[in-house]
N, C-alpha and C positions, 0 to 999 in steps of 0.2 A: 574748150568747155569753158576756160575765165581769160578775159580779153581786158587787159588794163592799155589805157589811152591818156598818155599825157596827163597822170593824174596829179593833183599838187595839192595838199591839206595842210591846212595853217594852225597852230594853236595861238593866244596871244602871244606876241610879240617874238613868236618862233615859226619858220617855216619847217615842217616835217617831213613832208616828199618833197621833191622840185622834179615834175614833168613825169613820173615812171611811167615807160609803157612795157608791158612783158605778156606772153603768151605761158600762162598754163597747159602744158599737156592732159588731155583727157585719159581716164584708168592707170595713172600714175602718182607717185609721192616724187614731192617737190622740197625737196629742204631750203628756208630761208635763214640763213646765218649772216652776221656781221658785229659789229660792236657795240653794247651798252647805248642806247639814246640814237642809233641809225634810222629808223622807223619800221621795224617790222611788225612790232604789234600795231601800229597806225594802217599799216598796209592790209594787214588781218581784217582790222577791225572796220578798213572801208570796205574789201569784200565781204565782209559778212553784212554790207550793206547795216552798219551800228555805229557808222559816221558818216556827213554826206562832205565830201571833197571839195573845195574851193572851187576848183577845173578840172575839168577832166572826167572818163566817166569807167565805170566798171562793169564787166558783162558779164553774167552766168549764164548759161546756157541758154544764150540769145535773149537775159532779161535785162535791163538795164537797174543796177541796184538803186540808184534815184529814183525810179519813175515805177517800182514794182517791187520795192522791199518787203513784203509781205510773201508775194511770191516766193521771191528769194530765200525766203528765211524754211520753207516748208522745203524747198532742194536743196538746204545745207543746214551742215551741224557745226558749230564752235562751241568751242572750249578755251579759257581762257586761263592762264598762267595761273590766278589762283581762283577756284572754285571754291565754291561748297555744297555741303550734302546733307541730308536732317537725317544726323549722328542717331535719333529714336527709331526712326524707321527704318522697317528690315528691307534689303535690297528690291523684293519686288514689289514695292509699295510708294520707295522711291523712286524705279521706273515705271509703276502704271501711272504714279503724278508728272510726272515728267512726260506722257504718251497724250496724256491729258490735256497739259498744258500746249504742247504743239497740236491742236488740233483734233485729233485722235477720236472717235466713238468710244461714250462709254463700251459700248458692246466691243468692241477691237482692242480696249486698250490693254486686257489682261492677254492677250495673246500677241499683241507688240511687245509686252516687259517679256514674255519670254522667250518670243525670238533673239530679242536684243540683248539677257544673258546667255544666252548659248552663243551669241557672236563674239562674246567677249569672254567665255571661259564662266562664268556665274551660276550656270545652271546649280551646281550644290552649294549655293550661297542664299539662295532666295529668300529665305524666313532666318536668315542672320541681320542683325541691326549693323545698319551704315558703321555708326561708331564702333562696330568692333570691327572693322576690316582692318589688315595692314596697308604702308601706304600703297605698297603695287596694286590691290587689289582695290581702294578707293578709287586711285587713277583708272582700273578698267571701269569700275562701277560709273563712271565723270563720264567716259564716252561712251557707255551704252546708252546713260541719258542723251547725249549730244546724238547719239545714231540709231534713237526708237522711234523713228518716224520715219525712216528708210530714204535720206536723201542721198544725194548721189555726189553731193561735196563735204568733205569733211574738214576743218578748220582748226590745226592746233596750236598755240602758245606753249611752248616750253612745256612737252609731256614728259620729258623726263626727268625735270628738275626734281634732286630729294630721291629718286630710287636709287634703290643700292643694286648693283650689279647685274643679278640674278634676276630682277624686274626691269629693269633696260631691256636685257634679252627677252625677256617675256615681251613686252610693247612692242621692240622689232619686230616679231612675230606676227603679234595681233596688227602691226601697220599694214606689212604683208598680208594678211589671209585678209582684211578687209580690199587694199589694193585687185587683189585678185578673186574676191567677189566684184570689182566692179566700179567701186570707189573712186574719186580723185581724190587726192588729201595733201594738202600745202602744210609743213610740218616747220614751227620757227624752232630753233636749235642750238645751242652753245657749243654741243662735243662733236667734235669735226670726226672724232674715231670713226663715231657708230653711224654717221651717215650713210657711208658706204653699205652698211649694212644692211639697210631699209631701202635709200632713196633711189630714184634713177636719173634728178636734175638734185642742181645745188643752183639757187640765186645769193650772191653776194649783195646786203643795202649797206651802204655804206654814205653817212650824210644826206638822208635822203634822195638816196639816187642808186640805180643799179649797176655797182662795180662794172665793166667789161660792156657794158648795154645789153647783155644775154644770158641767160641761165646757162650752167656747163653739166655737160653729160657727165653722170659718178658713172651709168654702166654700158658696157658693150666694146670700152676700149680700155686697152692695156695704158697704163702709166708707165714710163720707164726713164729711166735716165742712162744717158751715153755718155760717158767720159772720156776724153781723147789722151793721150800721156805726151803729143807733140800738137798742141792749138792749131785751129786753120781757119780762117775768116770767113770760109764756103760752109762751114759746119749747117748751121739754119738755114739758108737757103737749098742747100743737098738734103736734107732729111724732109724740106716741105715739098721738093721735087719726089721724093718716093711716096707720099701720102701721109705722113704722120702731119700732127695736129701740133704744133708749134705752141709753149704753155711759158716756159721761158728760156733761152738761150743766148752764150757768148760763143767766144773761139775755142773756149778748152772745156765746153759743159754745156749740154741741152736737155731740159724735161720734157718729151713729147705723148701725146698719148696718141697710141695706135690701131685701130682698128679691125678684129680677125685676130686669130688664136695664135697657137706654136708655129706654124707655117710663115706666117705673117710676119712673124717676128724673126724667124731665124731669116728671112730673103732678106727683112732690113740690114740685118747685120750682116751677112753677105754683101750686100750692096757699098755699106762703108767700107769691109775689108778689101772689096775688089775695086774700090773709088784711092785707096792710098791712105785712108783716115788711118790712124794708129788708135785703133780703139783701148782704153784699156777696162773697160767699165760698160757694160748692157746688161740691167737688169730691170724687173721691176720694182718701184720705187715706194716702201710703204709712208714715207713722208709726203709722196707728192701734194695729198688734198691740202694738206698745211703751208704747202710753198702755193699754191695756188691762190689760197686763200689770202696770205699775207703779198703776193707780189700783186693783187688788186688792191688790197685794201691799205698798204704800206710796203713800197716798193725796196723801202730803206729796212725794211725789219729782217730779222731773223727769223727765218719761219723753224728754227727746231731752237728756238731758247725760250721755252714755257708758252705756249699758246694758251693755254688755261688762262693765263694770266691776262689776255686781252680782249678774248671775247665773249661774247655773252650775246 
């Protein structure tokens, strides 16, 4: 769906993206994470055909963003970190205006507004002024405005910022429903704990580059921590030989991703014990995503020491 090749972007005196290459999967949710100033927003704006890169190319649905920006905009919705609403207008009028701004004919705009409101759960708020909505409902209205023209791709920059826990959970369910409806989503976020709730893949952006060179699968594989009572230097190689994907490892412990379910985990544990490894811990790791992040962005960082203070 989205192909990025050798993307370079420069602001005066500063290079924000350094030859970024990436493939975004179709009908999936891909999360962009990284430190402040890493280049996430710039990358999103290049995908949205709102910025022209210095070099490289972005292709969406087979169209180059340089050559066909208007056609890209017809296929894509974009919600920036800071968005505005017409507070005095009703939800219905906001969506009607957005539909017309996206080029939907006057005779079809009312119907498009109703469809968008239904997709984000605002049908019962159509006559309410936008300014009277809660923060979470305002976010839903902004998303509805971004999808009122029925795009195939939706780009969201920090959509969960400022939301309370319930609103964040509701947002996660909304994003999943849009994906299940056939949409491709790219979401910039700094809240690692929530990514696994709705994201299929994670892309770590650091200093204008893709850390590790590729996206990281968040679905379909369990992250397991294996610890040994007696360290062995062949732990990493043995685990790799059993089909586990190594995310970090030394002689005493390893963090691995393993495809499959309970049967595959049981088989891996049996293989370790059978090979003479003194396994003292073998379990899914709730902190694994944080550790993967910090291992890529700062190998010396302590992934368990205040991650929210370091990322956005």
